[in-house]
C-alpha positions in Angstrom: 4.8 -8.8 24.2 6.3 -6.2 21.9 3.7 -5.0 19.3 5.9 -2.5 17.5 8.0 -5.2 15.7 6.8 -6.7 12.4 4.4 -9.6 12.6 4.4 -12.6 10.2 1.0 -14.4 9.9 1.2 -18.1 8.9 -2.0 -19.6 7.5 -1.3 -23.4 7.1 -3.6 -26.3 7.9 -0.8 -28.8 8.6 0.1 -28.3 12.3 3.7 -29.6 11.9 4.4 -27.4 8.9 2.8 -24.4 10.6 4.9 -24.8 13.7 8.1 -25.3 11.7 7.5 -22.1 9.8 6.7 -20.2 12.9 9.8 -21.5 14.7 11.9 -20.5 11.7 10.5 -17.0 11.6 10.9 -16.5 15.3 14.5 -17.7 15.1 15.4 -14.4 13.4 13.6 -12.2 15.9 10.3 -11.7 14.2 6.9 -12.4 15.7 5.0 -15.2 14.0 1.3 -16.0 14.5 -0.1 -19.2 13.2 -3.6 -20.0 11.9 -5.2 -23.2 10.7 -7.6 -21.6 8.3 -8.4 -18.3 6.6 -11.4 -17.8 8.8 -9.2 -18.0 12.0 -6.9 -15.4 10.5 -9.8 -13.0 9.6 -11.3 -13.3 13.1 -8.0 -12.4 14.7 -7.0 -9.0 15.9 -3.9 -7.6 14.1 -1.7 -4.8 15.4 -1.1 -1.9 13.2 2.5 -2.8 12.3 4.4 -3.9 9.2 4.0 -7.6 8.4 3.3 -10.2 5.8 1.2 -13.3 5.3 2.7 -16.8 4.6 -0.1 -18.6 3.0 -0.5 -22.3 1.9 -2.0 -22.6 -1.6 -4.3 -25.5 -0.5 -6.5 -24.8 2.5 -9.7 -26.4 3.8 -12.7 -24.7 2.3 -10.8 -22.2 0.2 -7.7 -22.1 -1.9 -5.0 -19.7 -1.0 -5.4 -18.0 -4.3 -9.1 -17.4 -3.7 -8.2 -16.1 -0.2 -5.7 -13.7 -1.7 -8.4 -12.2 -3.8 -10.8 -12.1 -0.8 -8.2 -10.2 1.2 -7.7 -7.7 -1.6 -11.5 -7.1 -1.8 -11.6 -6.6 2.0 -8.8 -4.0 1.8 -6.3 -6.2 3.7 -3.1 -5.3 1.9 -0.6 -7.5 3.6 2.0 -8.8 1.1 1.6 -12.5 0.5 4.1 -15.3 0.3 2.7 -18.6 -1.0 4.0 -22.0 0.0 2.8 -25.2 -1.6 3.7 -28.8 -2.2 1.5 -28.9 -5.3 2.5 -25.8 -7.3 2.8 -25.4 -11.0 3.9 -22.6 -13.3 0.4 -21.3 -14.2 -0.6 -21.2 -10.5 2.6 -19.3 -9.6 2.1 -16.8 -12.5 -1.4 -16.2 -11.3 -0.3 -15.6 -7.8 2.5 -13.2 -8.7 0.2 -11.3 -11.1 -2.2 -10.9 -8.2 0.5 -9.3 -6.1 2.2 -12.1 -4.3 5.8 -11.5 -3.2 7.0 -15.0 -3.8 5.7 -18.5 -4.6 7.8 -21.2 -2.9 7.4 -24.9 -3.6 7.9 -27.4 -0.7 10.5 -28.4 0.3 12.1 -24.9 0.1 15.3 -23.8 1.8 14.9 -21.9 5.1 16.8 -19.0 3.7 14.5 -18.7 0.7 11.5 -18.2 3.0 13.4 -15.8 5.3 14.6 -13.7 2.4 11.0 -13.6 1.0 9.6 -12.6 4.5 12.2 -9.8 4.8 11.4 -8.5 1.3 7.6 -8.7 2.0 8.0 -6.8 5.3 10.0 -4.0 3.6 7.3 -3.8 0.9 4.6 -3.4 3.5 6.7 -0.8 5.4 7.1 1.2 2.2 3.4 0.9 1.4 2.5 2.1 4.9 4.8 5.1 4.6 3.4 6.0 1.2 -0.2 5.7 2.6 0.7 7.9 5.6 2.3 10.5 3.4 -0.8 10.5 1.1 -3.2 10.8 4.0 -1.1 13.8 5.3 -1.4 15.4 1.9 -5.1 14.8 1.7 -5.5 16.5 5.1 -3.5 19.5 3.8 -5.6 19.7 0.7 -8.8 19.6 2.8 -7.8 22.9 4.4 -8.0 24.7 1.0 -11.0 26.7 0.1 -13.0 25.6 -3.0 -11.5 28.5 -4.9 -8.0 27.6 -3.8 -8.6 24.0 -5.0 -9.7 25.3 -8.4 -6.6 27.4 -8.7 -4.3 24.7 -7.6 -5.7 22.3 -10.2 -5.1 24.9 -12.9 -1.6 25.8 -11.6 -0.4 22.2 -11.6 -1.3 21.7 -15.3 0.7 24.7 -16.3 -1.7 27.6 -16.5 -0.2 31.1 -15.9 -1.8 33.6 -13.5 -3.2 35.6 -16.3 -4.9 32.5 -17.9 -6.3 31.4 -14.5 -7.6 34.9 -13.9 -9.4 35.0 -17.2 -10.8 31.5 -16.9 -12.2 32.2 -13.4 -13.2 35.8 -13.9 -11.0 37.2 -11.1 -8.0 39.6 -11.1 -4.4 38.4 -11.4 -3.7 39.9 -7.9 -6.4 37.7 -6.5 -4.9 34.6 -8.2 -1.4 35.5 -6.8 -2.9 35.8 -3.3 -4.6 32.4 -3.6 -1.4 30.8 -5.0 0.5 32.1 -1.9 -2.1 30.6 0.4 -2.0 27.3 -1.5 1.7 27.1 -1.2 1.6 27.8 2.5 -1.3 25.4 3.3 0.2 22.6 1.2 3.6 23.3 2.6 5.1 23.3 -0.9 8.5 24.9 -1.2 8.4 25.2 -5.0 6.1 24.9 -8.0 7.5 21.5 -9.0 6.9 20.2 -5.5 3.3 21.4 -5.7 2.9 19.6 -9.1 4.2 16.4 -7.5 1.6 16.8 -4.7 -1.1 17.3 -7.4 0.0 14.1 -9.1 -0.2 12.2 -5.8 -3.7 13.6 -5.3 -4.6 12.8 -8.9 -5.7 16.4 -9.7 -4.0 16.6 -13.1 -6.8 14.9 -15.1 -9.5 17.5 -14.3 -8.1 20.3 -16.5 -5.8 20.3 -19.5 -3.3 23.1 -20.4 -4.5 25.6 -23.0 -2.8 25.4 -26.3 
């Protein structure tokens, strides 16, 4: 079995509906795994590949909306597509505000579901790429010395070398040397790129530029 292709998880207590959704998803070359309950899904092993969750709103023991919130608290960030035969506008608004990709009312067209699944997988793929890039950035930042971190935080809010030297009680030459080390370790090719890295690492709120 290929585990590198995206996986679509279908949580639906109606066996015939669950099988129909799985067959539809498999018909376009995606892997579909079905579960009769949220508990079954949570107890399953999931490969580290892009995917999404097709979730019935009404489930035994827990509503799909409550399960969506439970997943978020547990750090399971799979994009969710809701399907329901009993939907209403307030319910759909609540689901979308909580991050759902789509809210489909049965009977829905096959292409509607497939379009939603492809959109959800692309969202998950993008989120995974962003998370990997951020983790790489954090690892680079971890190689900086405490002094280099101080100087980087001041550089990205616009402080000049002279200002940094005065604030930290070191020479301008020392600041320049540290800045060179920071650029090298962070693999930043320019100051704007370093600033973007600082934004991603949320360093900009620690200091404010001098007036």
